N, C-alpha and C positions, 0 to 999 in steps of 0.2 A: 255051738254058739247060741245064745238064747235069743228069742225073737226080739226082745227089746234092744239088745246090742245090734242085732242085724239091721232093725229099722233105723237105728241111730247112724250107722254106717252108711246106708243107703241115702238118708237125708244129707248127710255130710257131702257125699259124693255128688249128689244133685247141685248142692249149693256151690261147690267148686267149679263144677261144669258151667253153671250160670255165670259165675265171675269171670271165667275164662271167655265165654262167649261175649260178655259185655266189653271186656278189654279188647278183643279182636274187632269188634263192631266199632268201638271208638276210634281205634287206629285206622280202620278201613274208611271211616267217615272223614277223619282228617285228610287221608291221602286223596279221597275223591274231591274234598274241597280244594285241595292244592291243584289237582288236575284241572278242575273247573275254572279256578282262578287264573291259572297260568294259561289255559286255552283261551279264556276270555282276553287276556293280555295280548296273545298271539293274534287273535282275529279282530282285535279293536280296530275299527276304521281309522285310517291315517289320512293326513291332509293330502289333497291331490296336488301334483306338481305338473308343471308344463312338460310336454314330451321331450324337449331339449335338455331337461336337467337330469343328468346321469349320475351325479355324485350322491352318496347317501346322506341322510339328514345328519346335520351337525350334531355332535354328542351334547352340546349345551342345550339343544332344543328338544332332545328326546325326553319324553316324560318318564318319571321314576315309576316303579311298580305301584299298583293301586293298593290302598291299605287292606283290601279284602284278600289279596294274594298274600301279602305279608303276614296277615293274621292267621291264615290257613296254615302257612309255612311254620309260623311260631307254634301252632298246635302240634305239628309233627315233631318239632325240636323239642318242645316241653314233654312230650310223651316218650322221648328218648330215640325217636326214629330219625336219627341225624343223617342216615344214608338217603332217605327220600327228601329230606328238607334240603340236603346239600344239591341233589339233583335238580330240584325245582328252582333253586336259586341260580344255579348254573345256566339253566334254560333262560331264566330272566336276564341274566348278564350277557347271554349270547345275543339277545336282542338289543340291549343297551349297556355296553361294558362300563358306563359311568353312572349307572343307577346306585346312588348313595344308599337308598333303603336296602337293596339287595346286597350291596357291598358290606354294610354293616352287619346285616344278619348272617352272612357267610363267615365273617370275621369272628363273630361270636362263637360259631360252631367250631371253627378251627383254633380259637383261643381256649375255649372251656369245655365244649361239648365233645368233639371228637378231635382231640388236639392234633394240629399240623401246624407247628409254630413257624416253619418257613413260609407256608403260604399266608398265615396270618400276618406275618411281618410284611410280606408284598402287599396284602390288601390295606394294611394300616398306612403304608407309604403312599399308596394310591389315593387314599382318603385325604391325607395330609397335603398332597399336592394339590388336590382339588380345591381344598379350603382349609388352610392352616390357621384356624381361628378359635378352636376349642381347646382349652387347657387340659381338660379331661382326656382328649384324644392323644395328647402328648404323653400323658402319664401312662396311658394304656401302651402306647408305643414303647416307652421305656421298660415297662414291665415284660412285654413280649420279647424285647431284644435281649434283656437279661436272662430270661428263661431259655431263649434259643442260643445263648452264648455268642451273640452277634453284636456285642457292643461296639467294636470297631467299625463295623459296617454302619451301624445306626449313627455313630458320631459323624462319619463321612456324609451320610444323607443329611444330616441336620445342618451340617456346615454349608450345604448347598441350597437349603430350603429358605424361600422367601416368606415372610409372615404375611398373612392375609389382612392384618390390621396392626396399626402401630401399638395399640394397648396389649398386644399378645407377643410382641417382638422379643421381650426378655425371656419368654418361656423357651425359646429355641435353644439359646447358649445355657440356660439353666438345666434343661434336660440333658444336654450334652455333658455339662458338668457332673451331673448325677452318674451318668453312664462311665465317665472316666474315673470318678471316685470309686465306683464299685469294682473297677479293675485294678485299683491301686495306683493309677497314675495322678497323684494328688497335685503334682505341679501344674499339669495341663487342666486339672479340674478347677484349681484356684483360678487360672486364667480365664476359664469360661464363666465362672461365677462373677468375677470381676466385669467381664464383658456384659453380663446380663444386668449388672447394676448401672451400666451407662444408659440403658433405656428407661424412659419414664415408666414408673410402676409404683402404685400407691401401697402395694403389698411387698415393698422391698425388704421388710423384716424377715420374711421367708428366705429370701436369697441370702441375706447376711448369715442366717442360721446355717444354711448349707455350706456357705463359704467357711464359717467357722469350724464346721465338722471336718472339712478337708484340711484345714490349717492345724487342727488338734492332731489328726493322723499324721501329718507331716512334722508334727512337734514344733510348729511355729506358735508357740503359746502366747507370745505377746501380741502377735497379729490376731490371734483368735479371740483374745480378750477384747480387743478393740471391735471386732466384728459382732461379738455377742452384746457388748454394751450397746452398740449401734442397733442391733436387732430389737433389743428391749425398748430402746428409745423410740424407734419407728413404730414398733407394734402399739405402744402406749398412745402415740400420736394418732395412729390409724383408728384405734378403738375409740378415741375420744371425739372424732370428727362426726358431726351430725349432718343430716340431709341426704343420706343415702336411701334409695328405695329399698334395698335389701342389705342389711349389715350383718355380716358374719365376723365376729371379733377374732383376732389372731391371739392364740394363746401364747403366753410368754414363759409358761412353766418349764418346757424343755431347755429354752435358752438360759434361764436362771439356773437350772441345775448344771448345765454344761459350764456355766460361768463359775460356779462354785468349784468345779473340778480344775477349771484353769487356775483359779486363785491358789488352789492347793498345789498344783504343779509348779507354780512360780513362788511358793513359799509366802504368800500373802495371807497369813493366818487370821490377822485382824479383820480383813475384808471378808474372809469366810465366815467369821463369827458374826459380824455385824449383818451380813446379808441373810445368813441362815436364821438368825433370831428374828430378822424382819419378817421373813416368810413364815416363820412359826406362829406369828401373831394371828395369821388367818388359816394356818393348817397345823393346829396344836399337836396332833398325834402322828405326825408324819415321821417314821422311823429314819428315813434316809436323811431328813434335815437334822434330826437329832444326832446322827452319826457324824455329819459335818461339824456340828458344834463341838463334839468331843474331839474330833481330829485337830480342829482349830485350837482348841485349848491345850492339847498335848503339844501342838507345835510352839505355841506361845510359851509354855511352861519349860520347854527345852531351851528357851532363850533365842530361838531363830526369828530375827527380825524380818518383817516383810520387805520384799524387794520392790521398789517402784520403777 
C-alpha cells in the first residue's frame, strides 16, 4: 500500500471516529438534559397544606411539565432515542397523570416514533375526555383507530363522549361516521353524518361531502346528488362570507367531480355536459373533465334521455 493511500485511510478513519464521538455526545447531552429537567420537576417546591389534609392534590390543579423538560424530551425523540424519551415521559406522568403536555408527547411516540397503537388509542381517548374541543385531535383519533383496526371500539367511545364546546359538537358524529364508513357500514355512517348536520356548523359543506360519499357507496345516487349539490352550495356561501379573522376557503372541486359521477350513474348526460364544460372554462387542460364531456356526448348520442 502506498504511503498516500495509507495516509488517506488514516484520515478517513479519524474523521469517522470524530463523527461517532459527536453523535454519542449529542445523545448523552440530550439524555442529561432530560434527567436534569425531570429531576427539577421532581424536586420543585410544592404548595404547603395544613397537616389535616391527607388527600393528594386534585389533578386539575397539578401543573403540567415545564417547557424545558418537554424540550429536552423532544431532543431525545428527534434523535431517535424513543426509549429514554418514553421513560422520561412516564416519569412525568407518574407525578401528574393528567399532564396534557406529557400525554401528547408520549402519544406522538406511540403513534409515529415507536408505534404502540393500543397505547396511542388509550392516550388519545384520555386527552379527548379532558377536553374534546380540538378537531385535529379527533382526526388523529380516527387515524389511530383505523390503523389499530379498532373502529368499533372508537365508535362506542365517541357515542359516549360529550363535546367541550357547542361549535365542536358536530365533529363527534362526523368522526364516528367516517369510522363506520371505513368498515363498510354505510347505513349507520349515513345516520351519523345526518346527526352531525343537526349541530350548528358553518362548515357543513364538508359533512355533506362525507354524507354523499357514504350514499354513493350505498348506491343511493339520488340522495348523493342532493347532498353534493348542498355541499357545493354551502361551500360557496361559506367562501363568500366576510369578516372572519382567519378564512380558509372550502374547496368544491372534489364535490364537483363526485357530482359529475353521480350524474353519469343516473343517466343525466346533459347535466354532465353542462357542468363539465362550465368547469373547463377555468381548468382548460383537465383530462378528467374532458373525459366527462366525451362520455356525456356518447350518452346523448345513444339517445338516452336524462332521468330527473
